[in-house]
PALO-191939 format. One line per field, with one value per residue (C-alpha): residue number from 1; residue in three letters; x, y, z. Coordinates in steps of 0.25 Angstrom, whole numbers, plus 2048, in hexadecimal, padded with zeros to 3 digits. Example, Ala and Ser with C-alpha at 12.3 -4.5 7.8 and 13.67 -1.06 7.14 Angstrom:
REM PALO-191939
seq = (1|2)
type = (ALA|SER)
X = (831|837)
Y = (7EE|7FC)
Z = (81F|81D)
END
This chain:
REM PALO-191939
seq = (1|2|3|4|5|6|7|8|9|10|11|12|13|14|15|16|17|18|19|20|21|22|23|24|25|26|27|28|29|30|31|32|33|34|35|36|37|38|39|40|41|42|43|44|45|46|47|48|49|50|51|52|53|54|55|56|57|58|59|60|61|62|63|64|65|66|67|68|69|70|71|72|73|74|75|76|77|78|79|80|81|82|83|84|85|86|87|88|89|90|91|92|93|94|95|96|97|98|99|100|101|102|103|104|105|106|107|108|109|110|111|112|113|114|115|116|117|118|119|120|121|122|123|124|125|126|127|128|129|130|131|132)
type = (MET|GLU|THR|THR|VAL|LYS|GLU|ARG|LEU|VAL|LYS|PHE|LEU|LYS|TYR|LYS|GLY|LEU|SER|GLN|LYS|LYS|PHE|GLU|GLU|THR|VAL|GLY|LEU|ALA|ASN|GLY|TYR|VAL|ASN|ASN|ILE|ARG|ARG|SER|VAL|THR|SER|GLU|LYS|LEU|GLN|GLN|ILE|VAL|ARG|CYS|PHE|PRO|ASP|LEU|ASN|LYS|ALA|TRP|LEU|LEU|THR|GLY|GLU|GLY|GLU|MET|LEU|LEU|PRO|GLN|GLN|GLU|SER|ASN|ALA|THR|ILE|THR|ASP|ASN|SER|THR|SER|VAL|ALA|GLY|ASN|SER|ASN|GLN|VAL|ASN|ALA|THR|SER|THR|LEU|ASP|LYS|ALA|LEU|ASP|GLU|ILE|ALA|ALA|GLN|ARG|ARG|LEU|VAL|GLU|LYS|ALA|GLN|GLU|GLN|ILE|ASP|ARG|LEU|ILE|THR|LEU|LEU|GLU|GLN|GLN|HIS|GLN)
X = (800|805|808|80B|804|810|80F|800|802|80D|803|7F8|802|806|7F7|7F5|802|808|816|818|81D|811|808|80F|80E|7FF|7FC|805|80F|81E|827|82B|81E|81A|828|829|81C|81F|813|807|803|7FD|7EE|7F1|7F9|7EF|7E4|7ED|7EF|7E0|7DC|7E5|7E1|7D3|7D2|7DD|7D7|7DE|7DB|7E2|7EE|7EF|7EC|7EC|7DE|7D4|7D6|7E0|7D5|7C8|7BB|7B8|7AC|7B5|7C0|7B6|7B0|7BD|7BF|7B2|7B5|7B3|7C2|7C4|7D3|7D8|7E7|7EF|7FC|800|7F5|7EA|7DD|7D1|7C6|7BB|7C1|7C4|7B6|7B0|7B8|7B3|7A5|7A6|7AC|7A0|796|79D|79D|78E|78B|793|78B|77E|781|785|778|770|778|775|766|766|76C|763|757|75D|75F|751|74B|753|74D|73F)
Y = (800|80E|816|824|82E|82D|81E|81E|829|821|815|81E|823|814|811|81D|819|827|82A|834|83E|83E|83E|84A|851|84E|853|85F|85A|85D|853|849|84C|83E|83A|845|841|83F|83E|842|84C|85A|85C|865|85A|850|858|85A|84A|847|852|84B|83D|83D|82E|82E|82C|837|830|824|82C|833|828|81B|818|814|811|818|81C|823|81C|820|829|831|834|839|842|848|84B|852|85D|86C|86E|876|873|865|862|857|854|862|869|872|873|87B|872|87C|883|875|871|87E|87C|86E|872|87D|873|86A|875|878|86A|869|875|86F|862|86A|871|863|85D|869|867|858|85B|864|85A|84F|858|85B|84D|849|854|84F|841|846)
Z = (800|7FD|809|804|7FB|7F2|7F1|7EE|7E4|7DD|7DD|7D6|7CC|7C9|7C7|7BE|7B6|7B9|7BC|7C7|7BE|7B5|7C2|7C7|7B9|7B8|7C6|7C5|7D0|7D1|7CB|7D6|7DE|7E0|7E4|7EE|7F6|804|80D|804|7FA|7FD|7FB|7EF|7E8|7EB|7E4|7D8|7D8|7D9|7CF|7C5|7CA|7CF|7D0|7DB|7E9|7F1|7FE|7F9|7F5|802|80C|804|808|7FD|7EF|7E6|7DC|7DF|7DA|7CC|7D0|7DA|7D1|7C6|7D1|7D4|7C5|7C4|7CF|7CB|7C7|7BB|7BA|7B4|7B6|7B0|7A9|7AD|7A6|7AC|7A4|7A8|7A8|7A7|79A|794|797|791|784|783|785|77B|771|774|771|764|760|763|75A|74F|751|751|744|73D|742|73B|72E|72F|731|725|71C|721|71E|710|70D|711|708|6FC|6FE|6FE)
END
């Protein structure tokens, strides 16, 4: 059984197939952060980790109790918080502006589909008139 936060974190990384370097980059931690963990992680660092890996059970990471991964519905609930910032692979994305752009694109596509449907309807009407 893993007895330290560092050992449990390393186990999680192995499970995910991530190197410590890749994990540190993804979460936005300094190089060598994992190797330098002595007792535990600060609440700020824990939040960064959980934000990037919502399936990780933070209680397990801190205490070793429970399962390493959250049940599926809990990890999904974590993802659907009201955060408007998405972090990963050293990139910051404003989720609100990205969502607004996507919705605008969907609306534009709908308008194009409606115009195409109107043209199809007119062509069908013309074809029906020619066959009468």
